[in-house]
C-alpha positions in Angstrom: -10.4 48.4 12.7 -11.1 45.0 12.8 -8.2 42.8 14.2 -6.1 40.8 11.8 -6.0 37.0 13.1 -4.1 33.6 12.0 -6.4 32.0 9.6 -7.8 28.6 10.1 -7.4 26.7 7.1 -4.7 23.9 8.2 -6.4 20.6 7.5 -5.1 17.2 9.0 -3.4 16.0 6.5 -1.4 19.7 6.2 -0.7 19.5 9.9 0.7 15.7 9.6 3.4 16.8 6.8 4.2 19.8 8.7 5.3 16.8 11.5 7.0 14.3 9.3 8.3 16.9 7.1 10.2 18.4 9.8 11.2 15.3 11.6 13.0 13.6 8.5 15.8 15.9 7.2 19.2 15.5 5.4 20.4 14.0 8.9 18.2 10.7 8.4 20.2 10.3 5.1 23.5 10.1 6.3 23.7 9.3 10.0 23.3 5.7 9.1 27.2 6.1 8.1 28.2 8.6 10.6 26.2 7.7 13.6 23.9 4.8 14.0 26.1 2.2 12.2 29.3 2.9 14.2 27.7 3.8 17.4 24.7 0.5 17.6 24.9 -1.5 14.6 21.8 -2.4 12.4 19.9 -4.3 15.0 21.1 -1.9 17.9 19.9 1.3 15.9 16.3 -0.6 15.1 16.2 -1.3 18.7 17.1 1.7 20.2 15.0 3.6 17.6 12.0 1.7 18.6 12.5 2.6 22.4 12.9 6.4 21.6 9.3 6.1 19.2 8.0 4.7 22.8 9.3 7.2 24.8 8.5 10.2 22.1 5.0 9.0 21.8 4.7 9.0 25.9 6.1 13.2 25.6 3.2 13.3 22.6 0.4 12.2 25.0 1.8 15.6 27.3 1.8 17.6 24.1 -1.7 16.7 23.0 -3.1 17.5 26.7 -1.9 20.6 26.5 -2.8 21.3 22.8 -6.3 21.1 24.0 -6.1 23.2 27.0 -4.5 26.0 25.1 -5.2 25.9 21.3 -3.3 28.5 20.6 -0.1 29.4 18.6 3.6 29.6 21.1 3.7 25.7 21.7 6.0 24.6 24.8 6.3 28.6 25.4 2.8 29.1 25.6 2.7 26.1 28.2 5.6 27.0 30.3 4.7 30.5 30.7 1.1 29.9 31.9 2.3 27.1 34.0 4.9 28.2 36.0 5.1 32.0 35.0 6.7 34.4 32.6 10.8 34.0 33.8 10.0 30.2 32.5 8.1 31.3 29.5 11.0 33.0 28.5 13.6 30.5 29.1 11.6 27.8 27.2 11.0 30.3 24.4 14.4 31.1 23.9 15.7 27.8 23.7 13.2 26.6 21.5 13.5 29.8 19.1 17.3 28.8 18.8 16.3 24.8 18.4 13.4 25.8 15.2 15.5 28.9 13.4 18.8 27.1 12.9 17.2 24.6 11.2 16.1 26.4 8.3 19.7 27.6 7.2 20.7 24.0 7.9 18.6 22.7 5.8 19.0 25.1 2.8 22.6 24.4 2.9 22.1 20.7 2.7 21.0 21.7 -0.8 24.6 22.3 -1.6 25.5 18.5 -0.5 22.9 17.2 -2.8 24.8 19.1 -5.8 28.4 18.2 -4.6 27.2 14.0 -4.0 24.9 13.9 -7.3 25.9 17.0 -9.5 29.6 16.8 -9.0 31.1 20.3 -8.8 27.9 22.1 -10.4 27.5 24.7 -7.8 31.1 24.8 -6.6 31.6 28.2 -8.7 32.8 31.7 -7.9 35.3 32.8 -5.0 36.3 30.1 -2.5 37.6 29.9 1.1 37.4 27.6 4.2 35.7 27.9 7.7 36.4 25.4 10.2 37.4 22.9 7.5 34.4 23.0 5.1 35.0 24.8 2.3 32.7 27.5 1.0 31.8 28.1 -2.6 29.7 31.7 -3.7 27.4 29.3 -6.2 26.4 27.2 -2.8 25.9 30.3 -0.8 23.8 31.5 -3.8 22.1 28.2 -4.0 21.3 28.6 0.0 20.3 32.1 0.0 17.8 31.7 -3.0 16.0 28.6 -1.2 16.0 30.8 2.0 14.4 33.8 0.3 11.5 31.7 -2.1 10.4 29.7 0.8 10.0 32.8 3.1 8.2 34.3 0.0 6.0 31.0 -0.2 5.1 31.3 3.6 4.1 34.8 3.7 1.7 33.8 0.8 -0.6 31.9 3.3 -0.9 28.8 5.5 -3.2 26.8 3.1 -0.5 27.2 0.3 2.6 26.7 2.4 0.1 23.4 4.1 -0.5 22.2 0.2 3.1 22.4 -0.8 4.4 20.6 2.8 1.8 17.5 1.4 3.4 17.5 -1.9 7.2 17.4 -0.8 6.6 14.6 2.1 4.9 12.6 -0.6 8.1 13.1 -2.6 10.3 11.7 0.6 8.0 8.8 1.4 7.9 7.6 -2.5 11.8 7.9 -2.7 12.4 6.0 0.8 9.7 3.6 -0.6 11.2 3.2 -3.7 14.8 1.9 -2.1 13.1 0.0 0.6 11.6 -2.0 -2.4 14.5 -2.4 -4.3 16.5 -3.9 -1.2 14.0 -6.5 -0.8 14.2 -7.8 -4.1 18.0 -7.1 -5.1 20.4 -9.7 -4.4 22.9 -7.1 -3.6 21.0 -6.3 -0.5 21.6 -9.6 1.9 20.5 -10.6 5.0 24.1 -11.7 5.2 25.6 -8.7 5.2 23.7 -6.9 8.1 26.0 -9.4 10.7 27.3 -7.9 12.7 24.1 -7.3 14.3 25.8 -4.6 16.6 28.6 -2.3 16.8 32.1 -4.2 17.3 33.8 -2.9 20.6 30.7 -1.6 22.0 28.4 -3.5 24.2 24.3 -4.1 22.9 23.2 -1.8 25.3 25.6 1.0 25.2 24.7 1.4 21.5 21.1 1.0 21.9 21.1 3.7 24.7 23.6 6.2 22.4 20.9 5.8 19.7 18.1 6.6 22.3 20.4 9.7 23.5 19.8 11.1 20.0 15.7 11.1 20.2 15.5 14.7 20.8 17.4 15.7 17.5 15.9 13.0 15.5 12.3 13.9 16.0 12.2 17.4 16.5 9.5 18.4 14.2 6.5 16.5 16.0 6.4 19.5 18.4 6.0 22.0 15.9 2.2 20.8 15.6 1.1 22.7 18.5 3.0 25.9 17.2 0.0 25.7 14.4 -2.6 24.9 16.7 -4.5 28.2 16.4 -4.7 27.7 12.4 -6.1 24.4 12.9 -9.5 24.0 10.6 -10.2 20.9 13.0 -10.7 20.0 16.2 -7.8 19.6 18.5 -8.8 16.1 19.5 -7.3 14.7 16.1 -3.6 15.7 17.1 -3.0 13.0 19.2 -3.6 10.7 16.1 -1.2 13.1 13.8 1.6 13.4 16.0 1.9 9.7 17.0 1.6 8.6 12.9 4.2 11.5 12.6 6.6 9.8 14.8 5.6 6.2 14.0 6.4 7.3 10.6 9.8 9.2 11.1 11.1 6.1 13.3 10.2 3.8 10.6 12.4 6.0 7.9 14.9 6.2 10.2 15.1 2.3 10.9 14.2 1.8 6.8 17.2 3.6 5.6 19.6 2.2 8.2 19.0 -1.2 7.3 19.1 -0.4 3.9 22.6 1.2 4.1 24.2 -2.0 5.9 22.6 -4.6 4.0 24.5 -3.1 0.6 28.4 -3.5 1.0 30.2 -2.8 -2.0 33.0 -4.7 -3.6 36.2 -5.7 -1.4 34.6 -5.3 2.3 33.9 -7.7 3.8 30.7 -6.4 5.7 29.3 -3.1 7.0 31.6 -3.0 9.8 34.6 -3.2 7.4 33.2 -0.3 5.1 31.9 2.1 8.3 35.4 1.8 9.6 37.2 2.8 6.6 34.7 5.6 5.6 37.1 8.3 6.4 39.5 7.3 4.0 36.9 7.0 0.6 36.3 9.5 -1.6 33.1 9.7 -3.8 29.9 8.1 -3.7 30.9 5.4 -1.5 32.0 7.6 1.4 27.8 8.3 1.6 26.8 4.7 2.3 23.1 5.5 2.0 23.9 7.0 -1.2 25.9 4.4 -2.4 23.3 1.6 -1.4 20.7 3.5 -3.9 23.7 3.1 -6.5 24.5 -0.5 -5.8 20.7 -1.3 -6.1 19.5 1.0 -8.9 22.4 2.6 -10.7 21.6 6.1 -11.8 17.9 5.4 -11.2 18.4 4.6 -7.5 20.2 7.9 -7.1 17.6 9.8 -8.9 14.7 8.3 -6.5 17.3 8.8 -3.3 17.6 12.2 -4.6 14.0 12.9 -4.8 13.6 11.6 -1.1 16.2 13.9 0.1 15.1 17.1 -1.8 11.4 16.4 -0.3 13.2 16.7 3.2 15.1 19.2 3.5 12.5 21.5 1.5 9.9 20.4 3.5 12.1 21.1 6.7 12.6 24.4 5.2 9.0 25.4 4.9 7.8 23.1 8.4 10.9 25.4 10.7 9.5 28.8 8.6 6.2 28.1 10.1 6.9 27.0 13.8 9.5 29.5 14.3 7.5 32.5 12.8 4.4 31.1 15.2 6.4 30.8 17.9 7.6 34.6 17.6 4.2 35.7 16.7 3.4 34.0 19.8 6.2 36.1 22.2 5.3 39.1 20.6 1.6 39.1 21.6 3.0 38.1 25.3 5.1 41.4 25.4 8.4 38.8 25.4 9.8 40.4 22.0 8.8 43.5 20.5 5.1 43.7 19.3 6.9 44.3 15.4 7.3 40.5 15.3 3.4 39.7 16.0 2.2 42.1 13.2 0.3 39.8 10.4 -0.2 40.2 6.7 -2.8 42.0 6.3 -4.1 40.3 3.1 -2.7 36.3 3.9 -3.2 36.6 7.7 1.0 35.2 8.1 3.2 36.4 10.3 5.2 38.5 7.9 7.3 40.3 10.0 8.9 37.1 11.9 9.2 35.3 8.7 11.1 38.1 7.2 13.3 38.8 10.4 14.2 35.2 10.2 14.8 35.0 6.4 17.8 37.9 7.0 19.1 35.8 9.7 19.6 32.9 8.1 20.9 34.3 4.9 23.8 35.1 7.0 24.2 31.4 7.7 25.7 30.2 4.8 28.6 32.5 4.7 30.0 30.4 7.7 29.5 27.0 6.4 27.7 23.7 7.5 30.5 22.9 10.0 30.4 26.4 11.7 26.5 26.3 11.3 26.3 22.5 13.0 27.4 23.7 16.1 24.6 25.7 16.9 22.2 23.1 15.4 23.6 20.8 18.0 22.1 22.6 20.6 18.8 22.7 18.9 18.6 19.2 20.6 19.1 21.0 23.5 16.3 23.3 22.7 13.8 20.5 21.9 14.7 18.8 25.3 13.7 21.6 27.0 10.5 22.0 25.6 9.7 18.7 25.9 10.3 19.1 29.7 8.4 22.1 30.5 5.6 20.8 28.1 5.5 17.2 30.3 5.7 19.3 33.5 3.2 21.8 32.6 0.4 18.3 31.6 1.9 17.2 34.8 0.7 20.6 37.1 -2.7 20.9 35.3 -3.6 17.0 35.1 -2.7 17.0 38.9 -5.7 19.7 39.2 -8.6 17.9 37.9 -7.3 14.5 39.0 -6.6 13.1 35.2 -4.2 10.3 36.7 -3.4 8.9 33.0 -1.8 12.6 32.3 -0.4 12.5 35.5 1.7 9.3 34.8 2.3 10.6 31.5 3.6 13.9 32.5 5.6 12.8 34.9 7.5 9.9 32.8 7.9 12.9 30.1 9.5 15.2 32.6 12.1 12.7 33.9 12.9 11.4 30.3 13.1 14.5 28.9 15.4 16.1 31.6 17.5 13.0 31.2 18.4 13.9 27.5 18.7 17.3 28.3 21.3 16.3 31.0 23.1 13.6 28.6 23.5 16.5 26.0 25.2 18.5 28.5 27.3 15.9 30.8 30.0 14.4 28.5 29.7 10.5 28.8 32.4 8.7 26.9 30.6 5.8 26.4 28.1 7.4 24.8 29.3 10.4 22.7 26.2 12.1 22.5 27.1 15.7 24.4 28.0 18.7 23.0 31.0 19.4 21.0 33.4 21.9 22.6 32.2 24.8 20.1 28.8 24.0 20.9 29.5 24.4 24.7 31.2 27.6 23.6 28.1 29.0 21.5 25.7 28.0 24.1 27.3 30.4 26.7 27.1 32.6 24.4 23.4 32.4 23.8 22.8 32.1 27.2 24.4 35.7 28.0 22.6 36.9 25.1 19.6 35.6 26.4 20.2 37.2 30.0 21.2 40.5 28.5 17.6 40.3 26.7 15.6 38.9 29.5 16.8 42.4 31.8 15.9 44.4 29.0 12.7 43.4 28.1 11.7 43.3 32.1 12.6 47.1 31.9 
């Protein structure tokens, strides 16, 4: 019987949409109000994000080197295992799988937040309960579950179909952001005067910049989905450097644009963005979401429509992208006998990791019942998983580059290893001035995940 293999049907445009769609999610539209402006201000955020872009591009060069050396599915897991052995491969894969997998239900549950802010209580129907202070409604659960199941089916249907759909979703995302940015340029409601102060009051310029830089692993997680699909490229891996760099540049610019537009539009009754942001916890309704409020102030309901299109494109492209990335990671792990081979079986007709996709779907369906607050404890750990993946990939690039005398990659590999390691340390060690480490609940989840991983590892070795 002929072996079923992944099909090489992903074009450069498909892969660019995959990376960019995974980088920009719901968080890009809420972080200006709850993270970027309070910690760094508009200019501090722009500087911090600019530095983060440069750091991620350095790490991108290491991924590019490794993709060309190992043009197969698996990404960081494949690189860690080949460079440092099975134990390191398992550690990398264990954290990467959590990093990718939790973002599927997190994006799906974000659909309810669009409903709450644009459609009122339309989906807040049926029985209701509270988990960790978050109100969970049956209607919103069903909405998230429907999205999880629908996109699992679409992901099984074929990588070409998923890739094309991803392009359409990211086009909607870019279109919506451009409309809002264009409106800010010509509207008298968005002024340069509103951008003062340039940095967050009460904090030094560099502490604010560093606080933004510290969230880079979370902000840019998604470009590393490119190597997960390497086995399905219908083009040379040589093109992946351009694809990943462009996705990071576009992603970083979207963060900066949304943050700047948000700060430039201040509701009546406030003297500036700092006064407005400081009082967010006392505000209800549209004004409690500064980016949405800015869209409404600029274009009214039409602005909300365009922003809604952008947010919907970001959320759905994230679901599709992380379904693809997670399933390819599980497929690669199964091929290496790290997890049961059942996860590595491909659909006989569509040539996709159907079993891995179905397993992810079943796990993701459970998540909406616990609410976004509890799910957020797990998602906070996705930054750590991404940082671990960056560290292993950069270290592997350094090792292989040293063997062949590639001095440029040795430099980027060393720098990437150090910076990614610093990201991981910042997440694990609380630094009050930065406030970027994992929360108490996330620490508990991390310890539980490590314990489960140790048990699973010992059983798999036997």
